[in-house]
C-alpha positions in Angstrom: -58.3 -65.2 -52.0 -58.9 -61.6 -52.7 -61.9 -59.7 -52.2 -63.7 -57.4 -54.9 -62.0 -54.8 -53.3 -58.8 -56.1 -54.0 -57.2 -57.0 -50.6 -56.2 -60.2 -49.6 -58.1 -61.6 -46.7 -57.1 -63.5 -43.3 -58.0 -66.8 -43.3 -61.5 -67.3 -41.5 -62.5 -64.0 -44.4 -61.3 -65.8 -47.0 -63.1 -69.0 -46.4 -66.7 -66.5 -46.0 -65.8 -65.0 -49.4 -64.6 -68.7 -51.3 -68.3 -69.7 -49.7 -70.1 -66.5 -50.5 -68.5 -67.1 -54.5 -69.3 -70.6 -54.3 -73.3 -70.3 -53.2 -73.4 -67.3 -55.8 -72.8 -69.3 -58.7 -75.0 -71.8 -57.4 -77.9 -69.1 -56.5 -77.5 -67.7 -60.4 -77.8 -71.4 -62.0 -80.5 -72.0 -59.8 -82.8 -68.4 -60.2 -81.1 -66.8 -63.0 -78.9 -64.0 -63.6 -81.2 -61.4 -61.7 -80.6 -63.3 -58.6 -80.8 -61.2 -55.4 -77.7 -60.9 -53.3 -79.8 -60.7 -49.9 -80.8 -64.5 -51.4 -77.0 -65.2 -51.9 -76.3 -64.1 -48.5 -78.9 -66.0 -46.9 -77.9 -69.3 -48.5 -74.4 -68.6 -47.7 -75.0 -67.9 -44.1 -73.6 -64.7 -43.9 -75.1 -61.1 -42.8 -75.4 -59.2 -46.1 -73.5 -56.7 -44.6 -70.9 -59.7 -44.6 -71.1 -60.0 -48.5 -71.3 -56.2 -49.5 -67.7 -56.1 -47.1 -66.4 -58.7 -49.3 -67.8 -57.3 -52.9 -69.1 -53.9 -52.6 -71.1 -54.3 -56.0 -72.9 -57.3 -57.6 -70.5 -56.8 -60.3 -67.2 -57.4 -57.8 -69.3 -60.9 -57.1 -70.3 -62.1 -60.8 -66.2 -61.7 -61.6 -65.2 -63.6 -58.3 -67.8 -66.6 -59.4 -66.3 -66.4 -62.8 -62.9 -66.2 -61.7 -63.8 -69.4 -59.7 -65.3 -71.3 -62.3 -62.2 -70.7 -64.6 -59.9 -71.6 -61.7 -61.4 -75.0 -61.0 -62.4 -76.2 -64.6 -60.7 -73.8 -67.6 -57.0 -74.0 -66.0 -56.8 -77.0 -65.9 -58.0 -77.6 -69.3 -55.4 -75.3 -70.6 -52.9 -77.3 -69.1 -54.1 -80.6 -70.5 -54.9 -79.1 -74.0 -51.1 -77.9 -74.3 -49.8 -81.3 -73.1 -51.4 -83.0 -75.7 -49.2 -84.8 -77.9 -51.8 -83.9 -80.7 -52.5 -80.6 -81.5 -55.7 -80.7 -83.1 -56.9 -82.9 -80.5 -55.8 -80.4 -77.6 -57.5 -77.6 -79.6 -61.1 -79.2 -79.7 -60.6 -80.3 -75.8 -59.7 -77.1 -74.9 -63.1 -75.3 -77.3 -64.8 -78.2 -75.4 -64.0 -77.2 -72.0 -64.6 -73.5 -72.7 -68.3 -74.2 -74.0 -69.0 -77.1 -71.4 -68.0 -74.6 -68.6 -70.6 -71.8 -70.4 -73.3 -74.4 -70.4 -72.7 -75.0 -67.0 -72.5 -71.5 -65.8 -74.6 -69.9 -68.6 -76.5 -67.8 -65.9 -73.2 -66.1 -64.4 -72.1 -65.6 -67.3 -75.9 -63.5 -68.1 -75.3 -61.6 -65.1 -71.5 -60.9 -66.4 -72.6 -59.5 -69.6 -75.5 -57.3 -67.8 -73.0 -55.9 -65.5 -70.7 -55.5 -68.5 -67.9 -56.8 -67.2 -67.3 -59.8 -70.1 -65.2 -59.2 -72.5 -62.7 -61.2 -74.9 -59.7 -60.5 -72.6 -61.9 -62.1 -69.7 -59.1 -65.1 -69.6 -56.1 -64.0 -71.9 -54.6 -68.0 -71.1 -57.9 -69.5 -73.1 -57.3 -67.0 -76.4 -53.5 -67.4 -76.0 -53.6 -71.1 -76.0 -55.9 -71.5 -78.9 -53.6 -69.6 -81.2 -50.7 -71.9 -80.0 -52.5 -75.0 -80.7 -53.7 -74.2 -83.8 -50.3 -73.0 -84.8 -49.2 -76.3 -84.2 -51.6 -78.1 -85.8 -51.0 -76.4 -89.0 -47.7 -77.1 -88.9 -48.7 -80.7 -88.4 -51.1 -80.5 -91.6 -54.4 -80.9 -89.2 -55.5 -78.2 -89.5 -56.5 -75.8 -92.3 -53.8 -73.5 -93.1 -55.6 -70.2 -93.6 -57.4 -69.9 -90.0 -56.1 -66.8 -88.0 -56.3 -66.3 -83.7 -59.8 -64.5 -84.2 -61.6 -67.1 -86.2 -61.2 -69.6 -83.2 -62.1 -67.3 -80.6 -65.6 -66.4 -82.6 -66.1 -69.6 -83.7 -65.7 -70.2 -80.0 -68.5 -68.0 -79.1 -70.4 -69.0 -81.9 -70.6 -72.5 -80.3 -71.5 -70.6 -76.4 -74.1 -68.5 -78.4 -76.2 -72.1 -79.1 -76.3 -72.4 -75.7 -79.5 -69.7 -75.4 -81.5 -72.3 -77.6 -81.6 -75.3 -75.7 -81.6 -76.6 -72.7 -77.5 -76.8 -71.5 -78.2 -79.9 -70.1 -78.8 -81.9 -72.9 -75.0 -81.1 -74.4 -77.0 -80.6 -77.8 -73.9 -77.9 -78.8 -71.6 -80.8 -79.2 -73.7 -81.3 -82.7 -72.4 -77.6 -83.8 -68.6 -78.7 -82.6 -68.6 -82.1 -84.9 -70.2 -79.7 -87.4 -67.7 -77.1 -87.0 -64.7 -79.8 -86.9 -65.9 -80.8 -90.6 -64.9 -77.5 -91.7 -61.5 -77.2 -90.4 -60.3 -80.0 -91.5 -57.4 -79.5 -94.8 -59.4 -82.3 -96.5 -62.1 -80.2 -96.8 -61.3 -76.8 -97.2 -62.3 -74.2 -99.6 -61.1 -70.8 -100.3 -62.5 -68.6 -97.6 -63.4 -64.9 -97.9 -61.0 -62.8 -95.7 -60.8 -62.4 -91.9 -61.9 -58.8 -90.2 -60.6 -57.4 -87.6 -61.9 -57.1 -84.1 -63.4 -53.7 -83.3 -62.8 -51.7 -80.7 -66.4 -51.9 -79.3 -66.1 -56.0 -79.7 -62.5 -55.9 -78.0 -63.9 -54.0 -75.1 -67.9 -54.8 -74.8 -69.9 -57.2 -74.2 -69.0 -60.9 -75.3 -70.5 -64.7 -75.4 -67.0 -66.0 -73.2 
């Protein structure tokens, strides 16, 4: 594991850092994005000095929490989606995985937005895979032909935004995914207005995922 300072850690230090990060995810989930680092250190059974040695700033710890969650959940989902014989099913499964991850880590995402570290390039393989799967689905006639890559990122962000209006544990966001899919199939497609490019502020500023 690499600490927030960017240095490679010894095995024992890496275990401490991994425990701190996993504890932070649990504490954020329970107490919210404003959870105190002292409480995280207490529950991880380390001194606050040890936490700061690994993660000098809260943003470093939040980034590590996001990275850990992505590695455990989104990276395998990307691999499974790309291996799916049906590109539309793969595309849908990847969007589902992203929103499901956001639902389980909503307070971590809120902390990331508050510290300004969340942007469209948080995990480039996700966007790249959406684009590739969409192209495959379009070539197979399974997805409307006028979708562009930015559409998929925005649609995923729209789904994630519904999480703030419900108890994420209910899975209520799946209703809106189902409604969204109705508009993505060629059979129901009508001409869309032209797409708008992401502005510089949108590319570098706060982003829902």
